[in-house]
C-alpha positions as CSV (number, residue, x, y, z in Angstrom):
1,M,92.0,98.4,70.7
2,S,95.8,98.5,70.1
3,D,97.5,97.1,67.1
4,M,99.5,94.2,68.6
5,N,101.8,94.2,65.5
6,S,103.0,97.8,65.9
7,P,106.0,98.9,68.0
8,V,105.3,101.1,70.9
9,T,105.5,104.8,70.2
10,L,106.0,107.7,72.5
11,S,102.9,109.5,73.7
12,A,102.1,113.1,72.8
13,S,103.8,114.3,75.9
14,T,107.6,114.5,75.9
15,R,110.0,114.0,78.7
16,V,111.0,117.3,80.2
17,D,114.1,117.6,82.3
18,P,113.4,118.7,85.9
19,P,114.5,122.2,86.8
20,M,117.9,122.7,88.5
21,A,116.4,125.0,91.1
22,A,112.7,125.1,92.2
23,D,110.5,124.9,95.3
24,E,110.1,121.5,96.9
25,R,106.7,120.7,95.3
26,T,107.8,121.6,91.8
27,M,111.0,119.6,92.2
28,L,109.2,116.5,93.5
29,L,106.5,116.6,90.8
30,S,109.0,117.3,88.1
31,W,111.2,114.4,89.0
32,L,108.3,112.0,89.3
33,D,106.9,113.1,85.9
34,W,110.4,112.7,84.4
35,H,110.6,109.1,85.7
36,R,107.0,108.4,84.5
37,S,107.9,109.7,81.0
38,T,111.0,107.6,81.1
39,V,108.9,104.4,81.3
40,R,107.5,105.2,77.9
41,V,110.9,106.2,76.5
42,K,112.2,102.8,77.6
43,C,109.4,101.1,75.8
44,A,109.5,103.2,72.6
45,G,110.1,101.2,69.4
46,L,109.9,97.8,71.1
47,A,108.5,95.1,69.0
48,P,105.2,93.9,70.6
49,E,106.2,90.3,70.9
50,L,109.2,91.3,73.0
51,S,107.2,93.0,75.8
52,S,106.3,89.6,77.4
53,A,109.7,88.1,77.3
54,T,111.0,87.0,80.8
55,P,114.7,86.5,80.3
56,L,115.7,86.4,83.9
57,P,115.4,82.7,85.1
58,A,115.2,83.7,88.8
59,S,112.4,86.3,88.0
60,P,109.8,84.5,85.9
61,L,107.3,87.4,86.1
62,M,109.8,90.1,85.2
63,S,108.9,91.3,81.7
64,I,108.6,94.8,80.3
65,G,104.8,94.6,80.2
66,A,104.7,93.2,83.7
67,I,106.7,96.1,85.1
68,V,104.5,98.7,83.3
69,S,101.4,96.9,84.8
70,H,103.1,96.9,88.3
71,L,103.8,100.6,88.0
72,R,100.2,101.4,87.1
73,W,98.9,99.5,90.1
74,V,101.5,101.0,92.5
75,E,100.4,104.5,91.4
76,G,96.8,103.6,92.1
77,F,97.6,102.1,95.4
78,W,99.5,105.0,96.9
79,F,97.5,107.9,95.5
80,E,94.0,106.4,95.6
81,V,94.0,103.8,98.3
82,V,96.5,105.2,100.8
83,L,96.1,109.0,100.3
84,L,92.3,109.0,99.7
85,N,91.3,105.7,101.3
86,Q,89.3,104.7,98.1
87,P,88.6,101.1,97.2
88,H,91.0,99.8,94.5
89,P,90.2,96.8,92.3
90,A,93.9,95.7,92.1
91,P,94.8,92.4,90.6
92,Y,96.8,91.4,93.6
93,S,95.9,90.2,97.1
94,A,97.4,88.4,100.1
95,A,96.8,85.2,98.2
96,E,98.1,86.6,94.9
97,P,100.8,89.2,95.8
98,D,102.3,89.3,92.3
99,G,98.9,89.6,90.5
100,E,99.8,93.0,88.9
101,F,102.9,91.4,87.3
102,R,100.9,88.4,86.1
103,A,98.2,90.8,84.7
104,G,100.8,92.5,82.5
105,L,102.6,89.4,81.2
106,H,100.6,88.8,78.0
107,R,98.6,92.0,77.4
108,P,99.6,94.4,74.6
109,L,102.2,96.9,75.8
110,T,100.4,99.8,74.2
111,E,97.3,99.1,76.3
112,L,99.4,98.8,79.5
113,L,101.1,102.1,78.7
114,D,97.8,103.8,78.1
115,E,96.5,102.5,81.4
116,Y,99.6,103.7,83.1
117,D,99.3,107.1,81.6
118,A,95.7,107.3,82.7
119,Q,96.6,106.3,86.2
120,C,99.4,108.9,86.3
121,A,96.9,111.5,85.2
122,R,94.6,110.5,88.1
123,S,97.5,110.6,90.5
124,R,98.4,114.2,89.3
125,E,94.8,115.3,89.9
126,I,94.9,113.9,93.4
127,T,98.2,115.5,94.1
128,A,97.0,118.9,92.8
129,R,94.3,119.0,95.5
130,L,96.7,118.2,98.4
131,E,99.5,119.9,100.3
132,L,102.8,118.1,100.7
133,G,102.2,117.7,104.4
134,S,98.6,116.3,103.9
135,S,98.1,113.1,105.9
136,A,96.9,110.0,104.1
137,R,93.4,109.0,104.9
138,A,94.4,105.3,105.2
139,I,96.8,103.8,107.6
140,T,99.4,101.5,106.1
141,D,100.5,98.3,107.9
142,Q,103.4,99.0,110.1
143,R,104.2,102.5,109.0
144,G,101.1,104.3,110.2
145,R,99.8,107.4,108.4
146,T,102.0,108.9,105.8
147,T,102.0,112.2,103.9
148,L,101.8,113.2,100.2
149,R,105.5,114.2,100.5
150,W,106.4,110.7,101.5
151,V,104.3,109.2,98.7
152,L,105.9,111.4,96.1
153,V,109.4,110.5,97.2
154,H,108.5,106.9,97.4
155,M,107.0,107.0,93.8
156,I,110.2,108.7,92.5
157,E,112.4,105.9,93.9
158,E,109.9,103.1,92.9
159,T,109.6,104.4,89.3
160,A,113.4,105.0,89.0
161,R,114.2,101.5,90.3
162,H,111.8,99.9,87.8
163,N,113.2,102.1,85.0
164,G,116.5,100.4,85.8
165,H,114.8,97.0,85.3
166,L,113.3,98.3,82.0
167,D,116.9,99.2,80.9
168,V,118.1,95.7,81.5
169,L,115.1,94.0,80.0
170,R,115.1,96.2,76.9
171,E,118.8,95.5,76.3
172,L,118.2,91.8,76.6
173,A,115.1,92.0,74.4
174,D,116.6,93.9,71.4
175,G,119.9,95.4,72.3
176,T,118.5,98.9,72.8
177,T,120.4,100.8,75.5
178,G,120.4,104.2,77.2
179,E,118.1,107.2,77.3
């Protein structure tokens, strides 16, 4: 159980800059891991009570905790559901499309980050067993069957986009900028 009164700390792993030159697989995995690590960097030192703040009136579910929750479930969806066609007990559905955001609104950020780290570790294990051109076992709605390569590129852009949201929310929460 996490101490809800302690600020978030960085995990044992540190953010490693991606190489300037590498093969395609190394480059994709390095950039994705850099963006995954950046999530924790954006949350480091945040007072626990600030992780559930929703300062954007037009986005009442947009909190730091909600974004971390969303990223955890997006990882699970693409790597487990789409690539492996496994069942996934996500907190969202057609009736509750924003359930993963709601699930993260009032939970301790340290728990959400630990769950995100665990999901990323599962995603890495899945990725290690597949070739970049491996076809997904599940067929997505309109797009048809995708590949691991597409999923990795998508997860880089998804995680990077939400790191931008974390930048804004963190600055609004306590004035912390950059990194």
